[in-house]
C-alpha positions in Angstrom: 0.0 0.0 0.0 1.4 3.4 -1.0 1.7 5.9 1.9 0.0 9.0 0.4 1.3 11.3 3.1 4.9 10.2 2.4 4.3 10.9 -1.3 2.9 14.4 -0.5 5.9 15.2 1.7 8.4 14.1 -1.0 6.6 16.2 -3.6 6.7 19.2 -1.2 10.4 18.7 -0.8 11.0 19.1 -4.6 8.5 22.0 -5.2 11.1 24.7 -4.4 13.3 23.5 -7.4 10.3 23.7 -9.8 9.2 27.1 -8.3 12.7 28.5 -8.9 12.2 27.9 -12.6 8.7 29.5 -12.6 6.8 26.3 -12.3 5.0 24.3 -9.7 3.7 20.8 -9.0 0.5 19.7 -7.3 -0.3 16.2 -6.0 -3.6 14.9 -7.4 -3.9 11.3 -6.3 -2.1 8.0 -5.7 -3.4 4.6 -6.6 -2.8 1.3 -4.9 -0.7 0.0 -7.8 1.9 2.7 -7.0 0.9 5.2 -9.7 1.1 8.8 -8.6 -0.7 11.6 -10.5 0.4 15.2 -10.4 -0.4 18.4 -12.2 2.4 20.7 -13.4 1.7 24.4 -13.3 3.2 27.6 -14.5 6.3 27.3 -16.6 6.4 23.6 -16.0 2.9 23.2 -17.4 3.8 24.7 -20.8 7.4 23.8 -21.1 8.4 21.4 -23.9 10.7 19.7 -21.4 7.9 19.0 -18.9 7.7 15.3 -19.7 11.4 14.9 -19.1 11.1 16.9 -15.8 8.3 14.6 -14.8 9.9 11.3 -15.7 13.6 12.0 -15.2 13.2 14.3 -12.2 10.1 13.8 -10.2 9.5 10.1 -11.0 13.2 9.2 -10.3 13.2 11.1 -7.1 10.0 9.6 -5.8 11.0 6.0 -6.8 14.4 6.5 -5.0 12.7 7.7 -1.8 9.5 5.6 -1.9 10.1 2.2 -3.5 6.3 1.5 -3.7 6.0 4.3 -6.4 5.8 2.6 -9.8 5.3 5.7 -12.0 4.4 9.3 -12.0 1.8 10.5 -14.5 0.7 14.0 -15.4 -3.0 14.9 -14.9 -4.3 17.4 -17.3 
């Protein structure tokens, strides 16, 4: 079972990095299979590199810190 509060805390810890670039991230939901859904805002929402930020940045960070996370997906 995925600990939603742990996921939220991890996302909060990386928000300042995204905010420094004019973007932001919002936790939407987590599913029992380990999928985490987030919404990117600001510069991150419209950046052509948003998918790379999501997969190579946010997803890697969450998987390293919370092994139960299987993927991070963007909610539109």
